[in-house]
N, C-alpha and C positions, 0 to 999 in steps of 0.2 A: 347460333350465329357464328360463322367462321370468318375471322378477319384474315385476309390473305393479301400478299404483296411482297415486294422485295425487302431486303434488310435495310434498316436505317431510315424508314419512313414514319416511324412512330406507331407501329402496330400495337406494341405492348401497352403503351399509355392510352391509346385509343380504345383498345379492348377493355381496359380497366374503367375508363370514363363511361363507355357504353353500359357496362355492367352496373356501375354506380347509378346511372340514370334509370335503368330498369328497376333497380332495387328501390330507388326513390319513389317510383310509381307503385310500390307495394308488392313487387314480385320477390320471390326467393330465388336468388341468382348465384350461379357459380361462374367465376372467371378463371380460365386455365391459361396461365402465361408460360411462355417458353424461355424468356430471358431470365437467367438465374441471378441477375444482379440484385444486390441487397437494397438498392435504392427504392424499388417498388415496394418491397416488404416494409421498409422504413416509412414510406409515404402512407401506407395503409395502417401503420401502427402495429405491425406484427414483428416479432423477434426474427422470424424466418418463415419462408414459404416452403411447404413440404409437398410430397406427392399425394397428399390427401387434403381436401378443402378445409380451410381454417376460417372461422367467423371473424369478420372485420367489425370493429367497434364503430357503430354508426354515428356516435357523438363527434368523432373526428371530422366527419363531413358536415354535421350540423354547425360546428364552429366555423366552417368555411362557407356557410350559406346554403348547403344542400341537405335537406332533411330526408333521411332514409326511412321510409315507411315500411319497407319489407326487410329482407336480409341480404347482405352481401357476403359471399364466401369466396376465398381466393386460394389458389394453389399454383405451384410451379411444376412443370412436367419433368419428371426424372425418367428418361427413356429406359434405362436399364431396369429400374424398379418396376415400371409399368409392364415391361415384357416378362419379368420374373413373376409378377402377379398373374399374367395371362397363362404362364406355364402352370402355376399353382391351380388355377381355375380349371384348366383343361386336363390336367393329369388325372388318370383314373384312380390312383391311390397314392398314399404318402411315399411309398418306396420309389415309384416312378418319378414323382416330384423331386425327391431328394437326389436320385441318381442324375437327373438332368441339371438341377441347380448347382450341385456340387461338382459337376464335371468341368475340368479345365478347358476342354474344347468348347463347351457351351459358353463359358465365361469369356473366351476370346472371340467367339464368332457371333454371339447373340446380337450385337449391334448390327451386323450385316444381315442376319436372319430377320431381324425386326423391320428391315426396310428403312433403317435410319429413323430419325425423329418423326418423319411424316406418318409412318404407320402407327407408332406408339401414341402420337397425338390424337389420332382418330380412334384408336383403341380405348384411350382414356375417355374421349367424348362419348363413345358407345357405352362404356361402363357407367358413366354418370347419368346418361339418358335412361338406361335400363333401371337404375336405382329408384327412379321416381321421386327423388328428394327435391328436385328443383323445378321451378316454373320455366326458367330459361338458363341456357348455358352459352357462354361466350368463350370461344377458343381463339387464342393468339397462335397462329401457325408459325412453324420454323422459317427463318429466312432461307431463301433458296435461289440458286442461279437459274433454275429451270422451274417455271410455274407449273409444269405438269407433274413434278415430283409428288405433290400432295394428292392430286387426283388419281395418280397411277399407283399409289402406295398399296392398296389392296391387291391389285393385279400383280404387282411385283412379288408380294408375299406368296400368293397362290402359285406364281411361276416358279418360285424357289422350290416349293414342295412338289410341283409337277415336273420338275426338271429331270432330264435323263440321268445326269450324273448322280443325283441324290437317289433315284430309284435303283441304280446299280449298286450303290453303297448299301442300301437297305435290303438288297436281295443278292448277296455275294454268290449264292449257289445257282443263280439264274444264268442269263445270257453270257455275262462276262466269264463265269467259270467254265461254261461249256465251250466258249470260243477259245479259251486257253487250253482246253483239254485236260484240266486238272481239277482236283476237288478243293473244297474250301480250306481244308487243313493245309494243303500245299501252298495256297495263296497266302494264308496267314503266316506260314513259315517264312516265305520270301519277304513279306512286308516287315516282319519282325526284325529280320537281319538288316533291312534297309533303314527302318525308322526307329527301331528300339521297341521292346515289348511293352513298356509302360505307355508310350504314346499310342501304340496301336490298340491297346486295351481301352484307353480313354475314348478313342474314335469308335471302337466297336460298341461300347456301352452307350455312348452318346446317340449314335444313329439308330441303334436298336430301341432305345427308350423313346426317341423322337418319333419312330415309326408309328407308335400307338397313338400319337397326338395329331397326326396329319389330317385326319378327317375333321377333327375339332378346329384346327387352324383354318382349314378350307371353309368350313361353315362360318367361322368368325369373320373371315375376310369378305364373304358374301354379305353377311349382316352389316358390316361396316360400309360396304359399297351401297347397300340399300339405304342406309342412314344418310349418306351424302346426297343421294338422289331424292330423299323424302321431301315432300312439299313443305314440311315444317322446318326444314333446314334451309337457311339462306346464307349466301356468301356476300360479305362486304369487302369490296376491293379497295385497298388503302394505298395511296401513293403520295408522292411529293411532286413539285413542278420540275424536279431534276429530270433530264432527258432519259437516262437509263431506267429510272423508276417508272416514268410515264410509259415507256415502251413495254416494260414488264406488265403494267396494269392493262394496257391495251390487249396484249397477247393473252393474258389470263382471262379477261372478260370475254374474249372471243371463244376461248376453250370452254368456259362455263356454258355459254350459249349453245355451242355445238354439242356439248354433252347433255344438254337439256337440264342443267342444274340452275337453281334460282339465283339470279344476280340481283341482290337486294338493294345495293347502293354503291356509289362511287364516292369515296372520301378523299379529299385532296388536302394534305397537311402542309404546314409551313409555307403558306403563300405570302409573298411580299406585296405590300400595298404602300402607296405614297399618299399620306393624308387620309381622308375618309374613303374607305373602299367603295362606297356607293356614289362617289362623285369623281369626275375626271380630275386628274392631277394638273396643277398649273403648268403651262408650257415653260420650257427652259428659258426662253427669251423673257417671259413675264417675271420669272424669279430673278433673272439677272438684273432686270431693271429695279426690282425691289431691293436687292442686296446692295446695289451700287449707291443707293441713297442712304443706307444705314451703316455701312461698314467701310473701313479703308480698303484700298484696292487688293492688297495681298490676302486679307482675311476673306473678302468677298469672293475672290477667285477660288479659295479653298472650299468655301461653303458651296459655291456653285458646282465645283467638281464632285463633291459628295452627293449633292442633289442629283446630278446627272447620272452617277452610278446607281443610286437608289431607283431613279426613274427607269433606267435600262433594265434593272433586275425585275421591277414590277411589270414592265412591258413583256419581258421574257416569260414571266409566270402567266400573264394573261393569255399570251399566245399558246402556251402549253395547255392551259385549261380549255381553250377553244378546240384544240386538236383532240384532247381527251374526250370532250363532249361529242365531237364528230365521229371519232373512231370507235368509242364504246357504245354509242347510241343512248347514253344516259344524259337526258337534257338538263337535269337539275342536280349536279353533284353537290355534296356538302363541302363547303369551303371553310377550312380552319386556318386563320392567319398565323404567321410566324410570331411566337410569343417572345417576350423580352428575355427570358432565360430558359434553361433546360427544365423540363418537368421532373421534379424530384420530391414533390410534397402534395398533400391533399388539395391545396389551393390551386396548384397547376392542373390537377385532374379535374377540378370543378370548372376551371376556365375552359378546358377543352369540352367538358360536358355541356356548358352553356352554349357553345357553338353547335354541337351535334344535335342538341334537343331544342334549338331555337324554333319558335313558331313562325318567324318571319325572316 
């Protein structure tokens, strides 16, 4: 399950609550979070979250009213470490591995080569899925300004390795050398004078070593793309009633459908309600009449103003929900109301779980 959406909509806590719910149902679940903040680790009772899954003590959830029948494992994505592990896996031998990992060009450029957090997130998803250790994996995707970044990550990595500039660098005796009418030695001599011998040597070692891994990277990108399109993979689009977040959710849901990927659910977090969410709120005039008989005029006016603001916020959220339903084609989104405080503990995660897994 891939939790997607813009930043600040509660993806990390929602992913953790979903994973806890699946673990409560008896499954062995791994949740991969992107947010490196300590508060989620603290909430789960772990000293820290690392780039490898850590078992969460189920007793913490039992004390909050949720019994974990299976196992809940959690980790936070370390993009650099994940890409380093991919280099280690694809390297044909220890010498090639060490040449790349110890190369300062690689250390500076690996973030860009990895296609940022998006590619490393699904590379970790692929690794966990292939391990066979878990019944379910819940991935919290990186916040992004562009919803396509995540879906395009495999193509961007493949594009990097198929790019003309990289091919020229990997084959300095080919077209570029012939076009200049000089040999490789002459080219290296010129570049040494311009860039310095040490930097050029690092570049040469990096690209020569990387050349032997290109087919492996291309195959991995294809496998990752296939995993995203697999019927067993579903996308959960998470949003809030805020306009920008809602627009991002609408856009992403459309792209999922056009890419023929599974759109599993629309989750709308932090929705404001006045009174009981299942009943219409009292009209402003009705409340004004009730307040005038109970409080002096200045206090009644302040209370009425606060109620009016809350009513306007709830009406705005209701209108946004209607638009989300219409534009995404999801008739029954999961609604999670605004909680009294920020989710920073197990009780908060259980409160979100109760809404996500409600039967009615």
